[in-house]
C-alpha positions as CSV (number, residue, x, y, z in Angstrom):
1,X,0.0,0.0,0.0
2,X,2.9,2.4,0.8
3,X,4.4,1.6,-2.6
4,X,1.2,2.8,-4.2
5,X,1.3,6.1,-2.3
6,X,-0.4,5.5,1.0
7,X,1.4,7.0,4.0
8,X,3.0,4.4,6.4
9,X,0.7,5.5,9.3
10,X,-2.4,5.1,7.1
11,X,-1.2,1.7,6.0
12,X,-0.7,0.6,9.6
13,X,-4.1,2.0,10.7
14,X,-5.9,0.3,7.9
15,X,-4.2,-3.1,8.8
16,X,-5.2,-2.8,12.4
17,X,-8.0,-0.6,13.8
18,X,-9.8,0.0,10.4
19,X,-9.9,-3.7,9.7
20,X,-11.1,-4.5,13.2
21,X,-13.9,-1.9,12.6
22,X,-14.8,-3.4,9.2
23,X,-15.1,-6.9,10.7
24,X,-17.1,-5.6,13.7
25,X,-14.4,-6.6,16.1
26,X,-13.4,-3.1,17.3
27,X,-14.6,-4.0,20.9
28,X,-12.0,-6.8,21.0
29,X,-9.0,-5.9,18.8
30,X,-7.5,-3.2,16.7
31,X,-5.9,-0.9,19.3
32,X,-4.0,-1.1,22.5
33,X,-6.8,-0.5,24.9
34,X,-7.6,-1.9,28.4
35,X,-9.9,-4.9,28.0
36,X,-8.9,-5.7,24.4
37,X,-6.8,-8.7,23.3
38,X,-3.1,-7.8,23.6
39,X,-1.6,-8.6,20.2
40,X,1.6,-6.6,19.8
41,X,4.6,-6.7,17.5
42,X,7.8,-4.8,17.9
43,X,10.4,-4.0,15.2
44,X,14.0,-2.7,15.5
45,X,13.3,0.5,13.6
46,X,10.6,3.2,13.2
47,X,8.1,1.9,10.6
48,X,6.8,5.4,10.0
49,X,10.3,6.3,8.6
50,X,10.8,3.0,6.8
51,X,7.7,0.7,6.4
52,X,10.0,-2.2,5.5
53,X,10.9,-2.3,9.3
54,X,7.6,-4.3,9.6
55,X,9.3,-7.1,7.7
56,X,11.7,-7.7,10.6
57,X,9.4,-8.5,13.6
58,X,11.5,-9.2,16.6
59,X,8.8,-9.4,19.3
60,X,5.4,-10.9,19.3
61,X,2.8,-10.9,22.1
62,X,-0.6,-12.5,21.5
63,X,-3.3,-12.5,24.1
64,X,-0.8,-11.2,26.7
65,X,1.6,-14.1,26.1
66,X,5.1,-13.5,24.6
67,X,5.6,-15.9,21.7
68,X,8.8,-14.4,20.3
69,X,11.4,-12.1,21.8
70,X,14.5,-11.7,19.7
71,X,14.9,-8.0,20.6
72,X,15.9,-8.9,24.2
73,X,18.8,-11.0,22.9
74,X,20.4,-8.0,21.1
75,X,23.6,-6.7,22.5
């Protein structure tokens, strides 16, 4: 989407909160809000400056459980 001219922020919002709203799941997912499922990813760089940072996910938390944490292993 960014390659086609969408801003990185708009692409991230459309993949998260906007899709949750479209599916009618905004009460459960789509944003980091108390009471919602805690699905979080972390990347080693700012995806707003370089959207390709999202291709290098180093941390994954799903439902409050850490499933991957490669960022903690970095020197």
